[in-house]
C-alpha positions as MATLAB code, in Angstrom:
seq = 'MRLKMLTLALAMAVVSLPSHGEDLLDAYRQARANDPVLSQADANRLATGEGVDQARALLLPQISAGLTLSQTNGNSDNESGLSGLGTNGNDYLCSGLSEGTGTYACTGLGNGAGTDGSGGHSRTRDASATLTQTVLDFSQYANLKAAHSASSAQDETYQAAVQNLYVRVATAYFAILTDEDQLTFAQANEDAFKRQYEQADQQFKVGLAAITGVYQAKAFYDNAKTTTVNAQNTLNNDKEALRVITGTPTGELKKLRDDLPMQPPSPNDPDTWVKQALELNPNLLTQQYNVQTAEHNISAARAGHLPTITASVNYGKGATWFQNDNASGQRSPASTTIGLTLNVPIFSGGLTQSRVRQSIDERDAASDAMELQRRQVVQDTLNYFRSVIAGISQVDSAKASVDSAQKALEATKAGYEVGTQTMTDVLLAIQTLTQSEGSYSQARHQFILNKLLLQQSAGTADVKDLESINTLLQ';
ca = [
    -127.942   75.829 -209.648;
    -130.563   74.225 -211.944;
    -128.202   74.727 -214.896;
    -125.348   72.948 -213.164;
    -127.539   70.007 -212.218;
    -128.844   69.687 -215.772;
    -125.341   69.752 -217.300;
    -124.141   67.209 -214.736;
    -127.053   64.847 -215.512;
    -126.337   65.005 -219.236;
    -122.598   64.596 -218.773;
    -123.009   61.599 -216.482;
    -124.910   59.850 -219.271;
    -121.713   59.660 -221.321;
    -119.539   58.171 -218.580;
    -119.406   54.354 -218.452;
    -119.623   53.482 -214.776;
    -118.001   50.282 -213.480;
    -120.230   47.261 -213.147;
    -120.018   43.542 -212.378;
    -122.308   42.231 -215.067;
    -121.883   39.785 -217.892;
    -119.045   40.409 -220.278;
    -118.454   39.629 -223.944;
    -116.705   36.312 -223.326;
    -119.565   35.084 -221.166;
    -121.989   35.862 -223.995;
    -119.695   34.090 -226.473;
    -119.375   30.943 -224.351;
    -123.165   30.727 -224.042;
    -123.559   31.263 -227.770;
    -120.942   28.612 -228.611;
    -122.881   26.091 -226.590;
    -126.408   27.072 -227.637;
    -126.359   28.881 -231.007;
    -128.502   26.872 -233.464;
    -126.856   28.504 -236.510;
    -123.436   27.135 -235.569;
    -124.904   23.751 -234.629;
    -126.593   23.510 -238.011;
    -123.308   24.348 -239.794;
    -121.536   21.646 -237.783;
    -124.193   19.056 -238.634;
    -123.997   19.925 -242.311;
    -120.189   19.582 -242.138;
    -120.385   16.125 -240.610;
    -123.125   15.015 -243.023;
    -121.148   16.151 -246.044;
    -118.009   14.431 -244.721;
    -119.842   11.114 -244.799;
    -120.001   11.456 -248.572;
    -116.241   10.749 -248.702;
    -116.706    7.393 -246.939;
    -119.609    6.546 -249.154;
    -117.690    7.332 -252.379;
    -114.680    5.368 -251.156;
    -116.846    2.383 -250.224;
    -117.758    1.870 -253.879;
    -114.083    1.279 -254.674;
    -113.610   -1.313 -251.917;
    -114.574   -5.027 -252.079;
    -118.293   -5.769 -251.949;
    -119.257   -9.049 -250.210;
    -122.763  -10.497 -250.123;
    -124.263  -13.834 -249.112;
    -127.618  -15.430 -249.760;
    -129.640  -18.474 -248.668;
    -132.770  -19.668 -250.518;
    -135.236  -22.268 -249.228;
    -138.099  -23.334 -251.503;
    -140.812  -26.026 -251.636;
    -142.590  -27.363 -254.754;
    -145.959  -29.054 -254.371;
    -147.683  -31.390 -256.964;
    -147.417  -34.865 -258.702;
    -144.914  -35.858 -261.271;
    -145.792  -37.479 -264.588;
    -142.696  -39.662 -264.654;
    -142.070  -42.678 -262.424;
    -138.746  -44.346 -261.997;
    -137.786  -47.594 -260.295;
    -141.213  -49.358 -260.789;
    -140.803  -53.123 -260.658;
    -143.494  -54.883 -262.723;
    -146.751  -53.448 -263.949;
    -148.983  -52.358 -261.128;
    -148.979  -53.443 -257.493;
    -151.659  -53.953 -254.914;
    -154.341  -53.742 -257.538;
    -153.054  -50.496 -259.019;
    -152.975  -50.307 -262.822;
    -150.905  -47.711 -264.709;
    -151.246  -46.488 -268.301;
    -147.745  -47.107 -269.587;
    -146.282  -47.198 -273.081;
    -143.635  -49.489 -274.547;
    -144.396  -52.449 -272.243;
    -142.528  -55.718 -272.599;
    -141.941  -58.763 -270.479;
    -139.561  -58.576 -267.614;
    -138.711  -55.847 -265.219;
    -137.321  -52.407 -265.876;
    -138.113  -48.755 -265.880;
    -141.406  -47.608 -267.418;
    -142.830  -44.178 -268.259;
    -146.402  -44.006 -267.070;
    -148.972  -41.309 -267.640;
    -151.431  -41.946 -264.807;
    -153.621  -44.507 -263.041;
    -155.490  -47.097 -265.127;
    -158.187  -49.449 -263.870;
    -158.359  -49.929 -260.130;
    -157.554  -47.683 -257.201;
    -154.089  -46.617 -255.991;
    -151.708  -43.757 -255.509;
    -148.950  -42.441 -257.770;
    -145.600  -43.379 -256.262;
    -144.075  -39.931 -256.779;
    -146.859  -37.777 -255.240;
    -146.047  -35.128 -252.565;
    -143.578  -32.194 -252.620;
    -139.902  -31.430 -252.985;
    -137.688  -28.965 -251.062;
    -134.623  -27.103 -252.334;
    -131.882  -25.242 -250.517;
    -129.364  -22.982 -252.303;
    -126.518  -21.096 -250.504;
    -124.228  -18.596 -252.209;
    -121.586  -15.979 -251.501;
    -120.297  -13.319 -253.871;
    -117.283  -10.998 -253.748;
    -116.919   -8.210 -256.294;
    -114.146   -5.695 -256.670;
    -114.007   -2.686 -258.997;
    -110.857   -2.938 -261.054;
    -111.353    0.044 -263.349;
    -114.059    2.721 -263.124;
    -113.006    6.297 -263.759;
    -116.398    7.704 -262.740;
    -116.049    6.316 -259.198;
    -112.539    7.760 -258.866;
    -113.805   11.142 -259.963;
    -116.750   10.899 -257.555;
    -114.332   10.240 -254.677;
    -112.368   13.407 -255.568;
    -115.589   15.367 -255.797;
    -116.638   14.100 -252.383;
    -113.330   15.249 -250.898;
    -113.763   18.726 -252.455;
    -117.355   18.977 -251.225;
    -116.263   17.998 -247.709;
    -113.504   20.629 -247.756;
    -115.992   23.254 -248.904;
    -118.282   22.397 -246.005;
    -115.331   22.595 -243.583;
    -114.683   26.118 -244.757;
    -118.388   26.950 -244.454;
    -118.240   25.818 -240.851;
    -115.148   27.980 -240.219;
    -117.048   30.924 -241.723;
    -119.914   30.198 -239.343;
    -117.519   30.152 -236.370;
    -116.035   33.521 -237.341;
    -119.487   34.880 -238.052;
    -120.492   33.849 -234.513;
    -117.771   36.123 -233.118;
    -119.225   39.048 -235.101;
    -122.868   38.269 -234.338;
    -122.232   38.052 -230.585;
    -120.122   41.212 -230.524;
    -122.646   43.084 -232.713;
    -125.583   42.101 -230.539;
    -123.592   42.909 -227.380;
    -122.571   46.382 -228.483;
    -126.014   47.057 -229.909;
    -127.358   46.644 -226.354;
    -124.671   48.927 -224.981;
    -125.537   51.541 -227.552;
    -129.242   51.179 -226.800;
    -128.581   51.588 -223.066;
    -126.656   54.781 -223.725;
    -129.383   56.043 -226.032;
    -131.991   55.325 -223.363;
    -129.929   57.154 -220.760;
    -129.536   60.156 -223.054;
    -133.235   60.101 -223.909;
    -134.233   60.076 -220.236;
    -131.823   62.901 -219.463;
    -133.175   64.800 -222.462;
    -136.723   64.234 -221.242;
    -135.876   65.447 -217.768;
    -134.222   68.558 -219.206;
    -137.208   69.401 -221.389;
    -139.511   68.773 -218.473;
    -137.666   71.295 -216.368;
    -137.749   73.822 -219.219;
    -141.445   73.256 -219.644;
    -142.139   73.707 -215.918;
    -139.966   76.817 -215.835;
    -141.703   78.331 -218.897;
    -145.127   77.542 -217.477;
    -144.245   79.191 -214.160;
    -142.860   82.259 -215.883;
    -146.060   82.517 -217.964;
    -148.243   82.267 -214.886;
    -146.462   85.205 -213.220;
    -146.430   87.186 -216.439;
    -142.706   86.992 -217.128;
    -143.025   85.053 -220.422;
    -145.397   84.590 -223.296;
    -147.548   81.490 -223.881;
    -145.517   80.743 -226.973;
    -142.552   79.605 -224.851;
    -144.828   77.242 -222.908;
    -146.123   75.660 -226.131;
    -142.609   75.222 -227.497;
    -141.292   73.656 -224.265;
    -144.255   71.314 -224.072;
    -143.808   70.204 -227.704;
    -140.132   69.353 -227.090;
    -141.047   67.641 -223.849;
    -143.755   65.465 -225.432;
    -141.413   64.523 -228.258;
    -138.746   63.585 -225.728;
    -141.117   61.246 -223.966;
    -141.834   59.468 -227.236;
    -138.099   59.156 -227.889;
    -137.630   57.590 -224.471;
    -140.342   55.019 -225.142;
    -138.795   54.132 -228.489;
    -135.331   53.821 -226.956;
    -136.648   51.460 -224.297;
    -138.445   49.358 -226.888;
    -135.276   49.144 -229.061;
    -133.284   48.048 -226.043;
    -135.766   45.284 -225.234;
    -135.733   44.051 -228.830;
    -131.923   43.956 -229.021;
    -131.753   42.070 -225.758;
    -134.037   39.460 -227.300;
    -131.779   39.344 -230.344;
    -128.810   38.466 -228.123;
    -130.931   35.834 -226.303;
    -131.650   34.180 -229.672;
    -127.897   33.659 -230.092;
    -126.978   32.693 -226.516;
    -130.170   30.828 -225.589;
    -130.210   32.557 -222.181;
    -131.843   35.790 -220.939;
    -129.655   38.883 -221.157;
    -128.696   40.436 -217.860;
    -126.604   43.448 -216.989;
    -123.701   43.885 -219.424;
    -120.294   45.379 -218.784;
    -119.739   48.644 -220.632;
    -116.950   49.969 -222.780;
    -114.376   51.948 -220.784;
    -113.609   55.581 -221.667;
    -109.941   55.297 -222.542;
    -110.068   53.303 -225.776;
    -106.835   52.626 -227.662;
    -107.545   54.409 -230.960;
    -105.016   52.549 -233.098;
    -105.129   51.974 -236.884;
    -105.124   48.437 -238.346;
    -101.881   46.510 -238.196;
    -100.473   46.370 -240.841;
    -101.613   49.795 -241.888;
    -101.790   48.820 -245.585;
    -105.066   47.970 -247.358;
    -103.375   45.921 -250.069;
    -101.887   43.616 -247.478;
    -105.283   43.031 -245.920;
    -106.816   42.335 -249.316;
    -104.107   39.826 -250.193;
    -104.634   38.082 -246.860;
    -108.376   37.998 -247.399;
    -108.042   36.419 -250.823;
    -105.950   33.647 -249.299;
    -107.796   32.973 -246.021;
    -111.393   34.170 -246.255;
    -113.429   30.967 -245.586;
    -116.391   32.054 -247.750;
    -114.116   32.505 -250.706;
    -112.355   29.202 -249.986;
    -115.760   27.501 -249.938;
    -116.500   28.806 -253.427;
    -113.080   27.655 -254.663;
    -113.746   24.136 -253.382;
    -117.198   24.233 -254.993;
    -115.517   24.891 -258.340;
    -113.178   21.904 -257.767;
    -116.190   19.735 -256.948;
    -117.883   20.785 -260.174;
    -114.707   19.999 -262.151;
    -114.591   16.483 -260.711;
    -118.278   16.031 -261.509;
    -117.488   16.822 -265.150;
    -114.818   14.100 -265.128;
    -117.277   11.666 -263.614;
    -119.894   12.467 -266.252;
    -117.392   12.061 -269.078;
    -116.328    8.704 -267.645;
    -119.771    7.466 -268.615;
    -118.312    6.922 -272.123;
    -115.446    4.759 -270.791;
    -115.429    0.982 -270.158;
    -115.419   -0.493 -266.645;
    -113.840   -3.692 -265.384;
    -115.129   -5.623 -262.367;
    -113.657   -8.801 -260.796;
    -115.937  -11.292 -259.051;
    -115.770  -14.543 -257.115;
    -118.962  -16.575 -256.589;
    -119.387  -19.641 -254.369;
    -122.596  -21.734 -254.484;
    -123.945  -24.942 -252.982;
    -127.430  -26.563 -253.210;
    -129.454  -29.610 -252.202;
    -132.926  -31.085 -253.008;
    -135.172  -33.484 -251.029;
    -138.312  -35.397 -252.186;
    -141.206  -36.543 -250.051;
    -141.569  -39.781 -252.139;
    -140.203  -42.818 -250.305;
    -139.116  -44.357 -253.611;
    -136.823  -41.424 -254.407;
    -133.835  -40.109 -252.552;
    -132.543  -36.583 -251.988;
    -130.038  -34.982 -254.317;
    -127.089  -32.799 -253.311;
    -125.292  -30.580 -255.772;
    -121.514  -30.269 -255.347;
    -120.186  -26.836 -254.284;
    -119.016  -24.597 -257.130;
    -116.742  -21.561 -257.325;
    -116.750  -19.126 -260.193;
    -114.032  -16.528 -260.752;
    -114.223  -14.005 -263.513;
    -113.674  -10.495 -264.898;
    -116.513   -8.476 -266.387;
    -115.801   -5.843 -269.012;
    -118.654   -3.427 -269.598;
    -118.366   -1.138 -272.634;
    -121.096    1.557 -272.894;
    -122.160    2.081 -276.495;
    -125.354    4.094 -276.473;
    -127.535    5.357 -273.633;
    -130.017    7.555 -275.483;
    -127.893   10.682 -275.038;
    -127.970   10.462 -271.216;
    -124.182   10.659 -270.832;
    -123.828   13.655 -273.090;
    -126.589   15.453 -271.238;
    -124.924   14.817 -267.901;
    -121.660   16.209 -269.251;
    -123.367   19.390 -270.443;
    -125.191   19.722 -267.132;
    -121.952   19.352 -265.161;
    -120.241   21.962 -267.316;
    -123.078   24.435 -266.725;
    -122.898   23.754 -262.940;
    -119.107   24.368 -263.076;
    -119.671   27.687 -264.854;
    -122.264   28.709 -262.251;
    -119.825   27.806 -259.459;
    -117.075   29.850 -261.148;
    -119.331   32.856 -261.364;
    -120.293   32.499 -257.679;
    -116.602   32.330 -256.799;
    -115.838   35.483 -258.768;
    -118.745   37.298 -257.140;
    -117.537   36.217 -253.720;
    -113.975   37.300 -254.557;
    -115.177   40.798 -255.505;
    -117.309   41.007 -252.368;
    -114.375   40.001 -250.156;
    -112.200   42.719 -251.726;
    -114.946   45.311 -251.281;
    -115.667   44.354 -247.671;
    -111.991   44.316 -246.725;
    -111.317   47.749 -248.151;
    -114.513   49.188 -246.656;
    -113.780   47.875 -243.145;
    -110.171   49.035 -243.392;
    -111.301   52.512 -244.296;
    -113.981   52.446 -241.641;
    -111.410   51.707 -238.961;
    -109.194   54.557 -240.177;
    -112.153   56.913 -240.367;
    -113.478   55.708 -237.014;
    -110.476   57.192 -235.194;
    -111.349   60.645 -236.442;
    -115.066   60.054 -235.920;
    -114.604   59.180 -232.266;
    -112.373   62.220 -231.709;
    -114.805   64.500 -233.488;
    -117.815   63.131 -231.658;
    -116.098   63.592 -228.326;
    -115.231   67.181 -229.238;
    -118.828   67.709 -230.329;
    -120.072   66.617 -226.897;
    -117.760   69.049 -225.187;
    -118.818   71.875 -227.483;
    -122.494   71.069 -227.071;
    -122.182   71.115 -223.262;
    -120.493   74.541 -223.357;
    -123.081   75.801 -225.887;
    -125.922   74.687 -223.600;
    -124.401   76.472 -220.605;
    -123.939   79.673 -222.612;
    -127.407   79.521 -224.117;
    -128.939   78.923 -220.729;
    -127.104   81.836 -219.260;
    -128.166   84.025 -222.178;
    -131.783   83.049 -221.677;
    -131.651   84.078 -218.031;
    -130.404   87.547 -219.030;
    -132.787   87.798 -221.990;
    -130.317   87.470 -224.894;
    -131.463   83.947 -225.855;
    -134.960   82.600 -226.430;
    -136.637   79.493 -225.081;
    -136.273   77.919 -228.541;
    -132.512   78.439 -228.406;
    -132.316   76.611 -225.081;
    -134.457   73.709 -226.255;
    -132.350   73.295 -229.388;
    -129.142   73.396 -227.397;
    -130.398   70.585 -225.149;
    -131.392   68.591 -228.183;
    -128.003   69.167 -229.819;
    -126.181   67.939 -226.738;
    -128.229   64.739 -226.625;
    -127.605   64.036 -230.299;
    -123.887   64.598 -229.861;
    -123.750   62.195 -226.926;
    -125.603   59.537 -228.932;
    -123.237   59.959 -231.877;
    -120.197   59.673 -229.575;
    -121.497   56.447 -228.022;
    -122.315   54.867 -231.353;
    -118.938   55.890 -232.885;
    -117.047   54.250 -230.037;
    -118.922   50.967 -230.307;
    -118.817   50.882 -234.111;
    -115.059   51.459 -234.074;
    -114.561   48.262 -232.043;
    -116.906   46.319 -234.320;
    -115.241   47.554 -237.498;
    -111.897   46.194 -236.352;
    -113.476   42.796 -235.698;
    -115.285   42.906 -239.075;
    -111.942   43.645 -240.769;
    -110.472   40.535 -239.151;
    -113.460   38.479 -240.281;
    -113.194   39.710 -243.840;
    -109.510   38.792 -243.898;
    -110.361   35.342 -242.569;
    -108.323   35.737 -239.390;
    -111.031   36.418 -236.790;
    -110.393   34.349 -233.672;
    -111.588   34.037 -230.120;
    -108.430   35.942 -229.110;
    -109.957   39.011 -230.801;
    -112.958   38.727 -228.490;
    -110.597   38.345 -225.506;
    -108.812   41.546 -226.584;
    -112.144   43.394 -226.871;
    -113.226   42.027 -223.508;
    -110.273   43.704 -221.818;
    -111.790   47.061 -222.877;
    -114.952   46.392 -220.811;
    -115.494   47.359 -217.235;
];
């Protein structure tokens, strides 16, 4: 009877019982709303996109206006409009005097007291408006193209972050399911070793077994308790890992059902998957756009040797007022200036040549990064394709291993009761069954993840893939 109960407890650990907990789509929706990694990628995409508007703005008309008000304090050395020589007892030191009235140039007060007729301050107002338009500037055209390429690269980076979110959520989700299975198996293993230890101890006390069997059973039992603690700790850590993505505590999760569709990738051709990955993988597309950006930067740097033409229209108007009662204010007529400015760079101390060399080096670095990414995409695509194919056999083998281990445990237990098997044989059989169950659980979950990783490497991962996986949960 004890044997049947033990086998049943271990077998029940493999079965995924129905539940009404949180599913994969619930976790994804929470992550889509709260994941800081995706939010950061979106903010970077928007910020980089503003570079296009900024580069285009330099090619559009530039309009500016200004108003200047100024005041000048102090006396003037020249007097105009003086009638006669001195008034009200004021004497002036003047040169070139003659009889009659007229205009005299005076240098200051002579004998007597008085005030210079032009003392005080003057005020000036100048208003202006300027419109400039770039007519020809190859560097600005190249910078606009570079901004477009940089924005496209960031768009692909954001798409890569979206697809990576699918994988991160699914990986964290199935890691918890695997941990829960491992904890269940560890607890069942601990209970089985505990029963064996109690049985061996009882047999020793009545003289039916040696003390060696007690020590062996206790060693396995103590090790099983440590395994259970580690499994619980791993489960808690992985729940926190999912909370980091979703921003909410992790509750009860729905488990993977038993009858999984073990189908190979469609199409079942690795070359087709590689070709698709080279065309659609967002990380590779990002590197391609980075190379284009670097190429445009080279054109912009080389344009530093070329002339530029700028058209401008300037409108100005000014006026001046004097505090002196003998003088009147002056108003300047409005003026409009229209012109073209040709700027021909001749020598800049080697700055332009240095920028060209720098841009070429950056382009070469971007090309190397693109080639590295291309090779990585090919490797990942082939690896995940092979993993999916191998996963079908791994799941089948792991399931068969569980069945064999259960039968082996039953036979070993029966042999121990009749004296043909030792206590060590029984303990090892229990341990083998637990390991087989853990391998089966991990193989099932990894098979689902590998199919999603293959889609991500090919650049075709979508929320529909999560919906398809979600239908396998119960």
